[in-house]
FISELUM-372702 format. One line per 3 residues: for each residue x, y, z of C-alpha. Coordinates in Angstrom, 1 decimal, always signed. Layout:
BEGIN
X:Y:Z ~ ... .
***
This chain:
BEGIN
+10.5:-41.3:-40.4 ~ +7.3:-42.8:-39.2 ~ +7.3:-46.5:-39.3 .
+10.7:-46.6:-41.0 ~ +13.5:-49.2:-40.5 ~ +16.4:-48.6:-38.1 .
+18.9:-46.9:-40.4 ~ +22.0:-45.2:-39.0 ~ +22.3:-41.5:-39.6 .
+25.1:-39.0:-40.0 ~ +27.8:-38.8:-37.3 ~ +28.6:-35.8:-35.2 .
+31.8:-35.2:-37.2 ~ +29.7:-34.5:-40.3 ~ +30.9:-37.7:-42.0 .
+28.6:-40.3:-43.4 ~ +27.6:-43.6:-42.0 ~ +28.1:-46.6:-44.2 .
+25.5:-48.7:-42.3 ~ +22.8:-47.8:-44.7 ~ +20.7:-49.3:-47.5 .
+22.6:-51.7:-49.6 ~ +26.0:-50.5:-48.1 ~ +25.6:-47.0:-49.7 .
+26.9:-44.3:-47.4 ~ +25.0:-41.0:-46.9 ~ +26.4:-37.6:-47.9 .
+28.0:-35.5:-45.2 ~ +25.8:-33.4:-42.9 ~ +27.4:-30.2:-44.2 .
+26.6:-31.0:-47.8 ~ +23.1:-32.1:-47.0 ~ +22.2:-29.0:-45.1 .
+23.9:-26.7:-47.6 ~ +21.7:-28.2:-50.4 ~ +18.7:-27.9:-48.2 .
+19.4:-24.2:-47.5 ~ +19.8:-23.4:-51.2 ~ +16.6:-25.3:-52.1 .
+14.8:-23.4:-49.3 ~ +15.9:-20.1:-50.9 ~ +14.8:-21.1:-54.4 .
+11.5:-22.4:-53.1 ~ +11.0:-19.3:-51.1 ~ +11.4:-17.1:-54.2 .
+8.8:-19.2:-56.1 ~ +6.2:-18.6:-53.3 ~ +7.3:-15.0:-52.9 .
+6.5:-14.4:-56.5 ~ +3.1:-16.1:-56.1 ~ +2.2:-14.1:-53.0 .
+3.2:-10.8:-54.5 ~ +1.2:-11.6:-57.6 ~ -1.8:-12.4:-55.4 .
-1.5:-9.0:-53.7 ~ -1.7:-7.4:-57.2 ~ -5.0:-9.2:-58.0 .
-7.4:-6.3:-57.4 ~ -5.1:-3.8:-59.3 ~ -4.8:-6.2:-62.3 .
-8.6:-6.6:-62.3 ~ -9.0:-2.8:-62.5 ~ -6.2:-2.1:-65.0 .
-7.4:-4.8:-67.4 ~ -11.2:-4.4:-66.7 ~ -11.7:-8.0:-65.7 .
-14.6:-9.9:-64.3 ~ -14.2:-12.2:-61.3 ~ -14.2:-15.2:-63.6 .
-11.5:-13.7:-65.7 ~ -9.4:-12.7:-62.7 ~ -9.9:-16.2:-61.3 .
-8.7:-17.7:-64.6 ~ -5.6:-15.5:-64.6 ~ -4.8:-16.5:-61.0 .
-5.0:-20.3:-61.6 ~ -5.9:-22.1:-64.8 ~ -3.7:-19.7:-66.9 .
-0.6:-20.9:-65.0 ~ -1.4:-24.6:-65.2 ~ -2.3:-25.1:-68.9 .
+1.3:-25.6:-70.0 ~ +2.1:-27.4:-66.7 ~ -0.4:-30.1:-67.8 .
+1.5:-30.5:-71.1 ~ +5.1:-30.4:-69.9 ~ +5.0:-30.9:-66.1 .
+5.4:-34.7:-66.1 ~ +8.0:-34.8:-68.9 ~ +10.1:-32.2:-67.1 .
+9.7:-34.1:-63.8 ~ +11.0:-37.2:-65.6 ~ +14.2:-35.3:-66.2 .
+14.7:-35.4:-62.4 ~ +14.8:-39.2:-62.5 ~ +17.4:-39.3:-65.3 .
+19.7:-36.3:-65.2 ~ +21.5:-34.4:-62.4 ~ +18.7:-32.8:-60.3 .
+20.7:-29.7:-59.6 ~ +20.7:-28.9:-63.3 ~ +17.0:-29.5:-63.5 .
+16.4:-27.2:-60.5 ~ +18.6:-24.5:-61.9 ~ +17.2:-24.7:-65.4 .
+13.6:-24.5:-64.2 ~ +14.4:-21.5:-61.9 ~ +16.1:-19.6:-64.8 .
+13.1:-20.3:-67.1 ~ +10.7:-19.1:-64.4 ~ +12.7:-15.9:-63.8 .
+12.9:-15.0:-67.5 ~ +9.1:-15.7:-68.0 ~ +8.2:-13.7:-64.9 .
+10.2:-10.7:-66.3 ~ +8.3:-11.1:-69.6 ~ +5.1:-10.5:-67.7 .
+6.6:-7.2:-66.6 ~ +6.7:-6.0:-70.2 ~ +3.3:-7.4:-71.4 .
+1.3:-4.8:-73.3 ~ -2.1:-6.5:-73.3 ~ -4.1:-8.9:-71.2 .
-3.6:-11.7:-73.8 ~ +0.2:-11.2:-73.5 ~ +0.0:-11.2:-69.8 .
-2.0:-14.5:-69.7 ~ +0.7:-16.0:-72.0 ~ +3.4:-15.1:-69.5 .
+1.5:-16.7:-66.6 ~ +0.9:-19.8:-68.6 ~ +4.6:-20.4:-69.1 .
+5.5:-19.5:-65.5 ~ +3.7:-22.7:-64.4 ~ +5.6:-24.7:-66.9 .
+8.9:-23.3:-65.8 ~ +8.4:-24.3:-62.2 ~ +6.9:-27.7:-62.8 .
+10.1:-29.7:-62.1 ~ +11.1:-27.8:-59.0 ~ +9.3:-29.8:-56.3 .
+9.9:-33.3:-57.8 ~ +13.6:-32.6:-58.2 ~ +13.9:-31.0:-54.8 .
+12.1:-33.8:-52.9 ~ +14.1:-36.5:-54.8 ~ +17.4:-34.8:-54.1 .
+16.7:-34.3:-50.4 ~ +15.6:-37.9:-50.1 ~ +19.1:-39.0:-51.2 .
+20.8:-36.5:-48.8 ~ +19.0:-37.3:-45.6 ~ +18.5:-40.8:-44.1 .
+14.9:-42.0:-43.4 ~ +14.8:-41.1:-39.7 ~ +15.8:-37.5:-40.6 .
+13.9:-36.9:-43.8 ~ +10.7:-35.8:-42.1 ~ +12.7:-33.1:-40.3 .
+14.3:-32.0:-43.6 ~ +10.9:-31.7:-45.2 ~ +9.7:-29.7:-42.3 .
+12.7:-27.3:-42.7 ~ +11.9:-27.1:-46.4 ~ +8.6:-25.5:-45.4 .
+10.7:-22.5:-44.4 ~ +10.8:-21.7:-48.1 ~ +7.1:-21.7:-48.3 .
+6.8:-19.7:-45.0 ~ +9.4:-17.1:-46.1 ~ +8.0:-16.7:-49.5 .
+4.4:-16.4:-48.6 ~ +4.8:-14.2:-45.5 ~ +7.4:-11.8:-47.0 .
+5.4:-11.7:-50.2 ~ +2.4:-10.5:-48.2 ~ +4.3:-8.1:-45.9 .
+6.4:-6.4:-48.6 ~ +4.0:-7.1:-51.6 ~ +1.2:-5.1:-50.1 .
+3.3:-2.0:-49.5 ~ +5.0:-2.4:-52.9 ~ +1.7:-2.7:-54.8 .
+0.2:+0.4:-53.1 ~ +3.4:+2.3:-53.8 ~ +3.7:+1.1:-57.4 .
+0.1:+2.0:-58.1 ~ +1.1:+5.6:-57.6 ~ +3.6:+5.5:-60.4 .
+2.5:+6.6:-63.8 ~ +3.1:+4.2:-66.7 ~ +6.8:+4.3:-67.9 .
+7.7:+4.4:-71.6 ~ +10.7:+2.2:-72.2 ~ +11.9:+1.2:-75.7 .
+8.4:+1.8:-77.0 ~ +6.8:-0.3:-74.3 ~ +4.4:+1.1:-71.7 .
+5.1:-0.5:-68.3 ~ +2.7:-0.1:-65.5 ~ +3.9:+0.6:-62.0 .
+3.2:-2.9:-60.7 ~ +5.0:-4.5:-63.7 ~ +8.3:-3.2:-62.4 .
+7.8:-5.6:-59.5 ~ +7.6:-8.5:-61.9 ~ +10.8:-7.4:-63.6 .
+12.7:-7.3:-60.3 ~ +11.3:-10.8:-59.4 ~ +12.6:-12.1:-62.8 .
+16.1:-10.9:-62.1 ~ +16.0:-12.6:-58.6 ~ +15.0:-15.8:-60.2 .
+18.0:-15.9:-62.5 ~ +20.3:-15.2:-59.5 ~ +18.7:-18.1:-57.6 .
+19.3:-20.4:-60.7 ~ +23.0:-19.6:-60.5 ~ +23.1:-20.4:-56.8 .
+21.5:-23.8:-57.4 ~ +24.4:-24.7:-59.6 ~ +26.7:-24.7:-56.5 .
+24.8:-27.7:-55.0 ~ +26.5:-31.1:-55.3 ~ +24.5:-33.9:-56.8 .
+24.0:-36.8:-54.3 ~ +24.2:-40.5:-55.4 ~ +20.8:-42.0:-56.0 .
+19.8:-44.6:-53.4 ~ +18.1:-47.7:-54.7 ~ +17.2:-51.1:-53.3 .
+19.3:-54.0:-54.5 ~ +18.3:-55.4:-58.0 ~ +16.6:-52.1:-58.9 .
+17.7:-50.9:-62.3 ~ +18.5:-47.2:-62.5 ~ +16.7:-45.2:-65.2 .
+18.4:-44.1:-68.3 ~ +17.3:-41.8:-71.0 ~ +14.6:-43.7:-72.9 .
+15.4:-45.3:-76.2 ~ +13.5:-47.3:-78.7 ~ +10.5:-46.2:-80.8 .
+9.1:-42.7:-80.6 ~ +5.9:-44.1:-79.1 ~ +7.8:-45.8:-76.3 .
+9.8:-42.6:-75.6 ~ +6.6:-40.6:-75.6 ~ +4.9:-42.9:-73.1 .
+8.0:-42.8:-70.8 ~ +8.3:-39.0:-70.8 ~ +4.6:-38.5:-70.2 .
+4.8:-40.5:-66.9 ~ +3.0:-43.7:-68.1 ~ +5.4:-45.9:-66.2 .
+4.8:-44.0:-63.0 ~ +1.0:-44.1:-63.6 ~ +1.2:-47.9:-63.8 .
+3.0:-48.0:-60.5 ~ +0.4:-45.8:-58.9 ~ -2.5:-47.7:-60.3 .
-1.0:-51.0:-59.1 ~ -1.0:-49.7:-55.6 ~ -4.0:-47.5:-55.9 .
-5.4:-48.5:-52.5 ~ -3.0:-46.1:-50.7 ~ -2.1:-43.7:-53.6 .
-5.7:-42.8:-54.7 ~ -7.0:-41.6:-51.3 ~ -3.9:-39.4:-50.8 .
-4.2:-38.0:-54.3 ~ -7.9:-37.3:-54.0 ~ -7.6:-35.6:-50.6 .
-4.8:-33.4:-51.8 ~ -6.7:-32.4:-55.0 ~ -9.8:-31.3:-53.1 .
-7.9:-29.4:-50.4 ~ -5.8:-27.7:-53.0 ~ -8.8:-26.1:-54.7 .
-9.7:-24.4:-51.4 ~ -6.1:-23.6:-50.3 ~ -5.0:-22.0:-53.6 .
-8.3:-20.4:-54.1 ~ -8.2:-18.7:-50.7 ~ -4.6:-17.6:-51.2 .
-5.5:-15.8:-54.4 ~ -8.8:-14.3:-53.2 ~ -7.9:-13.3:-49.7 .
-6.7:-9.8:-50.7 ~ -9.9:-9.0:-52.7 ~ -11.9:-10.6:-49.9 .
-10.4:-8.3:-47.3 ~ -10.8:-5.2:-49.6 ~ -14.5:-6.0:-50.4 .
-15.6:-7.3:-47.0 ~ -13.7:-5.1:-44.5 ~ -12.6:-2.1:-46.7 .
-8.9:-2.7:-46.1 ~ -6.2:-1.8:-48.7 ~ -3.2:-3.9:-49.7 .
-0.8:-2.2:-47.3 ~ -3.1:-2.7:-44.3 ~ -3.6:-6.4:-45.3 .
+0.1:-7.0:-45.6 ~ +0.9:-5.2:-42.3 ~ -1.5:-7.4:-40.4 .
-1.6:-10.7:-42.3 ~ +2.1:-10.9:-42.9 ~ +3.2:-11.2:-39.3 .
+0.2:-13.4:-38.5 ~ +1.1:-15.8:-41.3 ~ +4.8:-15.8:-40.3 .
+4.0:-16.9:-36.7 ~ +1.3:-19.3:-37.8 ~ +3.4:-21.1:-40.4 .
+6.5:-21.3:-38.1 ~ +4.2:-22.9:-35.5 ~ +2.9:-25.2:-38.2 .
+6.3:-26.5:-39.1 ~ +7.1:-27.4:-35.5 ~ +3.7:-28.7:-34.9 .
+3.8:-31.0:-37.9 ~ +7.2:-32.4:-37.1 ~ +6.6:-33.0:-33.4 .
+3.0:-34.3:-33.9 ~ +4.2:-36.8:-36.5 ~ +7.1:-37.9:-34.4 .
+4.8:-38.4:-31.4 ~ +2.3:-40.4:-33.4 ~ +5.2:-42.5:-34.9 .
+5.9:-43.9:-31.5 ~ +2.4:-45.5:-31.6 ~ +1.5:-46.0:-35.2 .
+3.4:-47.0:-38.4 ~ +0.9:-45.0:-40.4 ~ +1.7:-41.8:-38.5 .
+2.2:-39.7:-41.6 ~ -1.2:-40.2:-43.1 ~ -2.9:-40.4:-39.7 .
-1.5:-37.0:-38.8 ~ -2.5:-35.5:-42.1 ~ -6.1:-36.7:-41.6 .
-6.4:-35.2:-38.2 ~ -4.9:-31.9:-39.3 ~ -7.2:-31.8:-42.4 .
-10.1:-31.9:-40.1 ~ -8.8:-28.9:-38.1 ~ -8.2:-26.9:-41.3 .
-11.8:-27.6:-42.4 ~ -13.2:-26.0:-39.2 ~ -11.0:-22.9:-39.4 .
-11.5:-22.3:-43.2 ~ -15.3:-22.3:-42.8 ~ -15.2:-20.0:-39.8 .
-12.7:-17.4:-41.1 ~ -15.0:-15.6:-43.6 ~ -17.7:-15.5:-41.0 .
-15.8:-13.4:-38.5 ~ -17.2:-9.9:-37.6 ~ -13.9:-8.0:-38.0 .
-10.9:-8.2:-40.4 ~ -8.5:-8.9:-37.6 ~ -10.5:-11.8:-36.3 .
-10.9:-13.2:-39.8 ~ -7.2:-13.1:-40.4 ~ -6.5:-14.6:-37.0 .
-8.7:-17.6:-37.8 ~ -7.2:-17.8:-41.3 ~ -3.7:-17.9:-39.7 .
-4.8:-20.7:-37.4 ~ -5.9:-22.6:-40.5 ~ -2.4:-22.0:-41.8 .
-0.9:-23.6:-38.7 ~ -2.8:-26.8:-39.2 ~ -2.4:-26.7:-43.0 .
+1.3:-26.4:-43.0 ~ +1.6:-28.9:-40.2 ~ -0.3:-31.3:-42.4 .
+1.9:-30.7:-45.4 ~ +4.9:-32.2:-43.7 ~ +3.5:-35.7:-43.2 .
+1.8:-35.7:-46.6 ~ +5.1:-35.0:-48.4 ~ +7.0:-37.5:-46.3 .
+4.3:-40.2:-46.9 ~ +4.7:-40.0:-50.7 ~ +8.5:-40.1:-50.5 .
+8.3:-43.1:-48.1 ~ +6.4:-45.3:-50.5 ~ +7.5:-44.1:-53.9 .
+10.1:-46.3:-55.7 ~ +13.4:-44.4:-55.8 ~ +13.8:-45.1:-59.5 .
+10.5:-43.3:-60.2 ~ +10.4:-41.0:-57.2 ~ +10.6:-37.8:-59.4 .
+7.7:-38.9:-61.6 ~ +5.5:-40.2:-58.7 ~ +6.1:-37.0:-56.8 .
+5.3:-35.0:-59.9 ~ +2.0:-36.8:-60.4 ~ +1.2:-36.2:-56.8 .
+2.1:-32.6:-56.9 ~ +0.3:-32.3:-60.3 ~ -2.9:-33.0:-58.4 .
-2.1:-30.3:-56.0 ~ -1.0:-27.8:-58.7 ~ -3.7:-28.5:-61.3 .
-6.6:-28.6:-58.9 ~ -5.1:-25.8:-56.8 ~ -4.8:-23.7:-59.9 .
-8.5:-24.3:-60.6 ~ -9.2:-23.0:-57.1 ~ -9.1:-19.3:-57.9 .
-11.4:-20.0:-60.9 ~ -13.8:-22.1:-58.9 ~ -14.2:-19.4:-56.3 .
-14.5:-16.8:-59.0 ~ -17.3:-18.8:-60.7 ~ -19.1:-19.3:-57.4 .
-18.8:-15.6:-56.5 ~ -20.1:-14.5:-59.9 ~ -22.7:-17.1:-60.8 .
-24.0:-18.4:-57.5 ~ -23.5:-15.5:-55.0 ~ -23.8:-12.8:-57.7 .
-22.9:-9.8:-55.4 ~ -19.3:-8.6:-55.6 ~ -19.3:-7.4:-52.0 .
-20.4:-10.9:-50.8 ~ -17.3:-12.7:-51.9 ~ -17.1:-14.2:-48.3 .
-20.1:-16.4:-49.2 ~ -18.2:-18.0:-52.0 ~ -15.3:-18.8:-49.7 .
-17.6:-20.4:-47.2 ~ -19.4:-22.5:-49.9 ~ -16.2:-23.9:-51.3 .
-14.7:-24.7:-47.9 ~ -17.8:-26.4:-46.6 ~ -18.1:-28.4:-49.8 .
-14.6:-29.6:-50.4 ~ -12.7:-29.9:-47.2 ~ -14.9:-32.4:-45.3 .
-14.6:-34.7:-48.3 ~ -10.8:-34.3:-48.4 ~ -10.6:-35.2:-44.7 .
-12.6:-38.3:-45.3 ~ -10.4:-39.5:-48.2 ~ -7.2:-38.9:-46.2 .
-8.7:-41.0:-43.3 ~ -9.5:-43.8:-45.8 ~ -5.8:-43.9:-46.8 .
-4.5:-44.7:-43.3 ~ -4.8:-48.5:-43.3 ~ -3.5:-49.2:-46.9 .
-0.6:-46.8:-46.2 ~ +0.3:-48.7:-43.0 ~ +0.3:-52.0:-44.9 .
+2.6:-50.7:-47.6 ~ +5.1:-49.3:-45.0 ~ +5.1:-52.8:-43.4 .
+5.9:-54.4:-46.7 ~ +8.7:-51.9:-47.4 ~ +10.2:-52.5:-44.0 .
+10.4:-56.2:-44.7 ~ +12.2:-55.6:-48.0 ~ +14.6:-53.1:-46.4 .
+15.4:-55.4:-43.5 ~ +16.3:-58.2:-46.0 ~ +18.5:-55.8:-48.0 .
+20.3:-54.5:-44.9 ~ +21.1:-58.1:-43.9 ~ +22.8:-59.0:-47.2 .
***
């Protein structure tokens, strides 16, 4: 971990080393990597669902007769409305109850709700299912990050988070590769009449994804819960008691908000940069299939066949680039996590603006894939930075608030691009202009904010190092 204290790790025999924070030993290497593997599978399925859904976008638009604004709302804001209401309270559960149960319960809920979208009979019903999908998955990342931070010692956690990106890589690339072919094939199926319900061809895909989610929930139950690691004198959280008002403030993340505000010098730039970049990142992910169809005349199968392998190579390269780049910077800077993210943000900005301007579809996807390399490389140090400075006893909530910025503003991305495409550009075939406008507006500002966070982050790491050194000596 960049700038972290010298903490002994796991021995070669797979046992744990007791020379760790406050005398607490680390879980065995086998248990840690098994938990990581299962979480990668579950994470991959979440992103697989999102990628396949994005491949369906143009078909959904046609079947329901939607405008670009309506399609953008379905792709983003519809899935975040209930996340806003229950996301922080559900993440709070990861700070109090066994995280494997939180992960499993959220995965099961997501699977069931996804399947309900497969039997929706109207656009209103379909929107309802997408709303609850966002709520079901809201606790996944906070619980996963919190659990892994108690499985892996500080000098290995960056690598663990890098490996966790394999879930994102597998989900997004396989979703594109298989989703495109599935959507084209399912589009040929006539509606099926089942128990009085009319199910469109592409809705069968959602039903299958729902079953897969329930199976992943059962697999998560096989993961062992690690002991929570806290600094001496830190009081572990317990289910809130007292007045209803106090319990409400606790579950809505008020305590974590106070922690963030008290150290806003390094939290706020990171939060702001993530929010702005998420609008463009999520928006592009949802609109890239309609963009390729409208701009270059490709169909979903062609897009999946070319873009899937490109994204796979790009994102694998991004994971290794992120890990090695941060480790290289860590030899020189205590603020390596945020410094690396700022540099990589700048590279993403250049590629994201250039991609829609390419003369051919292959060239556009290639530049888009290069943006994916730098984007995924930047995600590794961003996640590690938050885990490094968040108090363990509130790590789930702080992570949830951080990811809330990513999820909420990211969900708005598809809607923002839809509004720009319909109300500013005004020509459906010129969707590429909307992508250029949003990238050129948001990403340079995100890069600036991330750069502003370097110095305060370094100072906080130095403060934590001093505390941890004192704790290790006692």
